[in-house]
C-alpha positions as CSV (number, residue, x, y, z in Angstrom):
1,M,60.2,100.2,24.1
2,N,59.6,101.9,27.4
3,T,59.1,98.6,29.1
4,K,62.4,97.2,27.7
5,R,64.2,100.4,28.8
6,T,62.8,100.2,32.2
7,F,63.8,96.5,32.5
8,F,67.3,97.3,31.2
9,Y,67.9,100.2,33.7
10,T,66.5,98.1,36.5
11,M,68.9,95.3,35.8
12,L,71.8,97.7,35.4
13,A,71.0,99.3,38.8
14,A,70.8,95.8,40.4
15,G,74.1,94.9,38.9
16,L,75.8,98.1,40.1
17,L,74.3,97.5,43.6
18,A,75.6,94.0,43.6
19,S,79.0,95.1,42.5
20,C,79.1,97.8,45.2
21,T,78.0,95.3,47.8
22,N,80.6,92.8,46.8
23,D,83.3,95.5,46.9
24,E,82.1,96.5,50.4
25,L,82.2,92.9,51.5
26,A,85.7,92.5,50.1
27,D,86.9,95.6,51.9
28,N,85.2,94.8,55.2
29,P,86.9,92.1,57.2
30,L,83.9,92.1,59.6
31,A,81.5,91.2,56.9
32,D,81.7,87.4,57.5
33,G,81.5,87.8,61.3
34,P,83.6,88.8,64.4
35,V,87.4,88.9,64.0
36,A,89.5,88.0,67.1
37,A,92.9,89.6,67.9
38,Q,95.9,87.3,67.4
39,V,98.8,87.8,69.8
40,T,102.6,87.2,69.5
41,A,105.0,88.1,72.3
42,D,108.6,88.1,73.3
43,I,110.8,89.3,76.1
44,S,113.2,92.1,75.1
45,Q,116.7,92.8,76.3
46,T,116.4,90.5,79.3
47,L,118.3,87.7,80.9
48,T,115.5,86.3,83.1
49,R,111.9,86.7,84.1
50,V,110.0,85.1,87.0
51,S,107.8,82.1,86.2
52,A,105.9,79.5,88.1
53,N,109.0,77.3,88.0
54,G,111.7,79.8,88.7
55,L,113.5,81.9,86.1
56,S,113.4,81.9,82.3
57,A,114.9,83.9,79.5
58,S,111.7,83.6,77.4
59,F,108.1,82.7,77.8
60,T,107.3,79.1,78.1
61,A,104.1,77.0,77.6
62,G,101.5,77.8,80.2
63,D,102.6,81.4,80.8
64,E,99.8,83.9,80.8
65,I,100.0,87.5,79.6
66,N,97.4,90.2,80.2
67,V,96.4,92.1,77.1
68,V,94.6,95.4,77.6
69,A,92.5,96.8,74.8
70,D,92.0,100.6,74.6
71,G,92.9,100.9,78.2
72,N,89.7,99.5,79.6
73,A,89.4,95.8,79.3
74,T,91.9,92.9,79.9
75,Y,92.1,89.6,78.1
76,V,94.2,86.7,79.3
77,Y,96.3,84.9,76.6
78,T,98.1,81.7,77.4
79,L,101.1,80.3,75.6
80,Q,100.2,76.9,74.1
81,D,102.4,73.7,74.2
82,N,103.8,74.5,70.8
83,G,105.6,77.5,72.3
84,T,104.5,79.9,69.6
85,T,100.7,80.2,69.8
86,W,98.9,82.4,72.3
87,S,95.3,81.6,73.0
88,A,92.6,83.4,74.9
89,G,90.3,80.4,74.7
90,D,86.7,81.4,74.5
91,H,87.4,85.0,75.6
92,P,89.7,86.7,73.0
93,Y,89.4,90.3,72.1
94,Y,87.0,90.8,69.1
95,F,87.4,93.9,67.0
96,K,84.2,95.9,67.2
97,G,84.7,98.1,64.2
98,R,87.2,99.2,61.6
99,G,88.9,101.8,63.7
100,I,92.4,101.7,65.3
101,V,92.6,99.9,68.6
102,S,95.4,100.4,71.1
103,F,96.8,97.4,72.9
104,Q,99.2,97.0,75.8
105,A,100.2,94.0,77.9
106,W,101.8,93.1,81.2
107,Y,103.1,90.0,82.9
108,A,103.8,89.2,86.5
109,A,104.6,86.1,88.6
110,P,101.5,83.9,89.1
111,T,101.3,84.8,92.8
112,I,100.7,88.5,91.9
113,K,97.0,89.3,91.8
114,P,95.8,92.9,91.1
115,E,92.9,94.4,92.9
116,N,90.8,97.1,91.2
117,N,93.3,97.1,88.3
118,V,96.2,98.0,90.6
119,I,99.1,95.9,91.9
120,E,100.4,97.1,95.3
121,I,104.2,96.6,95.5
122,N,106.1,96.3,98.8
123,T,109.8,95.3,98.5
124,K,110.7,95.7,102.2
125,N,110.9,92.1,103.3
126,Q,113.0,89.9,101.1
127,T,114.7,86.5,101.9
128,V,117.1,84.4,99.9
129,S,114.8,81.3,100.0
130,S,111.5,82.8,98.8
131,G,109.8,85.9,97.7
132,W,112.8,87.8,96.5
133,N,111.7,87.9,92.8
134,Q,107.9,88.1,93.1
135,W,107.9,91.8,92.0
136,D,109.5,91.2,88.6
137,I,106.7,92.8,86.5
138,L,107.1,93.1,82.7
139,A,105.1,95.4,80.4
140,T,105.0,96.5,76.8
141,P,104.6,99.8,75.0
142,V,101.3,100.6,73.2
143,V,100.8,98.7,70.0
144,E,98.1,100.0,67.6
145,T,96.4,98.0,64.9
146,D,92.9,97.4,63.3
147,V,90.7,94.6,62.1
148,S,92.4,94.5,58.7
149,S,95.7,93.5,60.4
150,P,94.4,91.6,63.5
151,T,97.8,90.4,64.8
152,V,99.0,92.3,67.9
153,A,102.8,91.9,67.9
154,F,104.5,92.5,71.3
155,T,107.9,91.8,69.7
156,G,111.0,93.7,68.7
157,T,110.9,97.2,70.1
158,D,107.4,96.5,71.4
159,A,108.4,93.4,73.4
160,F,108.0,93.0,77.1
161,S,110.6,94.7,79.4
162,H,111.1,95.0,83.1
163,V,109.4,97.9,85.0
164,M,111.4,97.4,88.2
165,T,115.2,97.6,88.9
166,Q,117.5,94.8,90.1
167,V,120.5,94.9,92.5
168,T,122.8,92.0,93.1
169,M,125.4,91.8,95.9
170,V,128.5,89.6,95.4
171,F,130.4,88.9,98.7
172,K,134.0,87.8,98.7
173,K,136.3,86.8,101.5
174,G,139.2,89.1,102.3
175,D,142.1,89.4,104.7
176,G,141.5,87.7,108.0
177,I,138.4,85.8,106.7
178,S,138.7,82.0,106.3
179,D,135.5,81.7,104.4
180,L,132.0,83.2,104.2
181,A,130.2,80.6,106.3
182,A,129.5,83.3,109.0
183,L,127.7,85.6,106.5
184,K,124.0,85.8,107.6
185,G,122.6,88.7,105.7
186,Y,122.8,92.3,104.7
187,T,120.7,95.5,104.7
188,L,120.3,98.3,102.2
189,K,119.3,101.5,104.1
190,S,116.6,104.1,103.4
191,L,115.3,103.1,100.0
192,T,111.8,103.6,98.5
193,T,110.0,100.3,99.1
194,D,106.5,100.8,97.8
195,A,104.9,101.5,94.4
196,T,101.7,100.9,92.5
197,F,101.4,99.3,89.0
198,N,98.4,100.2,87.0
199,T,97.3,97.2,85.0
200,L,95.2,99.2,82.5
201,D,97.9,101.6,81.3
202,C,100.9,99.6,82.4
203,T,102.5,102.4,84.4
204,L,104.5,102.1,87.6
205,T,104.3,104.9,90.2
206,P,106.9,104.9,93.0
207,G,105.5,105.5,96.5
208,T,106.7,107.7,99.3
209,T,107.6,105.0,101.9
210,T,111.3,105.0,102.7
211,D,112.6,102.0,104.7
212,D,115.5,99.6,105.1
213,I,115.5,96.4,103.1
214,A,117.0,93.5,105.1
215,V,118.0,90.3,103.3
216,T,118.1,87.3,105.6
217,G,118.2,83.5,105.2
218,I,121.8,83.2,103.8
219,E,122.8,79.7,104.8
220,D,125.1,78.3,102.1
221,A,127.8,81.0,101.8
222,S,130.6,78.6,102.9
223,G,133.1,79.2,100.1
224,E,135.3,82.1,99.1
225,E,132.7,84.0,97.1
226,Y,128.9,84.1,97.4
227,T,126.5,85.8,95.0
228,C,123.2,86.6,96.6
229,T,120.0,86.2,94.7
230,P,119.1,89.6,93.2
231,L,116.8,92.1,94.8
232,I,113.9,93.4,92.7
233,L,113.5,97.0,93.8
234,V,111.4,100.1,93.0
235,P,113.1,102.3,90.4
236,Q,114.2,105.5,92.2
237,T,116.4,108.5,92.3
238,V,119.3,108.1,94.7
239,T,121.2,111.2,95.9
240,G,124.7,110.4,96.8
241,T,125.1,107.0,98.4
242,I,123.2,103.9,99.6
243,A,124.2,102.7,103.1
244,L,125.1,99.0,103.3
245,E,125.2,96.9,106.5
246,V,126.5,93.3,106.4
247,A,125.9,90.9,109.2
248,Y,129.0,88.6,109.6
249,N,130.0,86.5,112.5
250,G,127.9,88.4,114.9
251,E,129.3,91.8,113.8
252,T,127.8,94.5,111.7
253,Y,130.1,95.9,108.9
254,K,129.1,99.1,107.2
255,A,129.9,100.8,103.9
256,E,128.5,103.5,101.6
257,L,127.6,102.5,98.0
258,N,127.8,105.2,95.5
259,A,124.7,104.8,93.4
260,P,124.8,105.3,89.6
261,T,124.4,108.9,88.7
262,A,121.0,108.3,87.0
263,G,119.7,106.4,90.1
264,L,118.2,102.9,90.1
265,Q,116.4,102.8,86.8
266,A,113.7,100.6,85.5
267,G,115.0,97.6,83.5
268,Y,118.6,97.9,84.7
269,S,120.6,95.5,86.9
270,Y,123.4,96.8,89.2
271,T,126.0,94.5,90.7
272,Y,128.2,95.4,93.7
273,N,131.3,93.3,94.7
274,V,131.8,93.4,98.4
275,T,135.0,92.0,100.0
276,I,134.6,91.3,103.7
277,K,137.9,91.9,105.6
278,N,138.6,91.3,109.3
279,T,137.8,94.9,110.2
280,E,136.0,96.4,107.3
281,L,134.2,96.1,103.9
282,E,135.8,96.9,100.6
283,V,133.3,97.6,97.8
284,T,134.4,97.8,94.2
285,N,132.7,99.8,91.4
286,A,129.1,99.0,90.7
287,S,128.7,97.4,87.3
288,I,125.6,97.9,85.2
289,N,124.6,94.8,83.4
290,G,122.0,92.0,83.1
291,W,118.7,93.4,81.9
292,H,120.2,96.4,80.0
293,S,123.8,97.3,79.5
294,D,124.8,100.9,79.1
295,Q,128.0,101.5,81.0
296,D,129.0,104.4,78.9
297,T,126.0,106.4,80.0
298,Y,125.6,105.5,83.6
299,N,128.6,106.1,85.8
300,Q,129.8,103.4,88.1
301,G,129.9,103.9,91.9
302,D,132.6,103.4,94.5
303,A,132.1,102.6,98.2
304,T,133.3,104.7,101.1
305,L,134.4,102.6,104.0
306,Q,133.2,103.2,107.6
């Protein structure tokens, strides 16, 4: 009898152990081996972003995003030809446990290469033909998930957005000007031109260098209106006005641009319309548009003629 009871209890214990083990396996996504993070990504509230082939309103096949896990390791994911799947090839992020993992991501033009996890930004020298848009860096908020839900979704409110600011100048011919063929360039005076972007926590820190930003290389402004390629600038507080100088027909025309009251903010695009007259510049209100639109909050600026 004791032998039978011993056998019975042994089998019961084994059954309970097997049941517990099966339950643990069912509740543990890592039981069958490593689980890789799956990534989805969109660009939020934007018109364009810089790519290897120019500008695009969305990510395209071949684009690479840099996914940072827990702020200390970066994994490169590439958008595949189907336009929806992001792959890290043989080097995806693998969940190491069942705890929450924080993810962030950033994107920059292919020419931008960080050193020691930092991108050094210098917006001083910009031309119409090249280099004007290389500093268009995008980043995401922090997204948290764990191995039980391994998809990291940089979409919706967690999608990529611009960390820099954009300024566009639209030049128009005015009284005494036949066309804009003699327009050769312009300069924005005394702006912050340097910054650092930390690729591990996706933060931008403006620098302390103040300089003039001269735009040269305008060669095809032969009509009655010419829209310059936008400037990608460091977000910054601007007190009062921004001095503008325009090189036209061997002369330098000057005006003061009233900056938006909130300054030049990350993710916003500002457009100034500048009419060149025979003796002066006339600048209309600055419109806030493009990347974000919030004209009810951010006041528009007028120009004071010199």
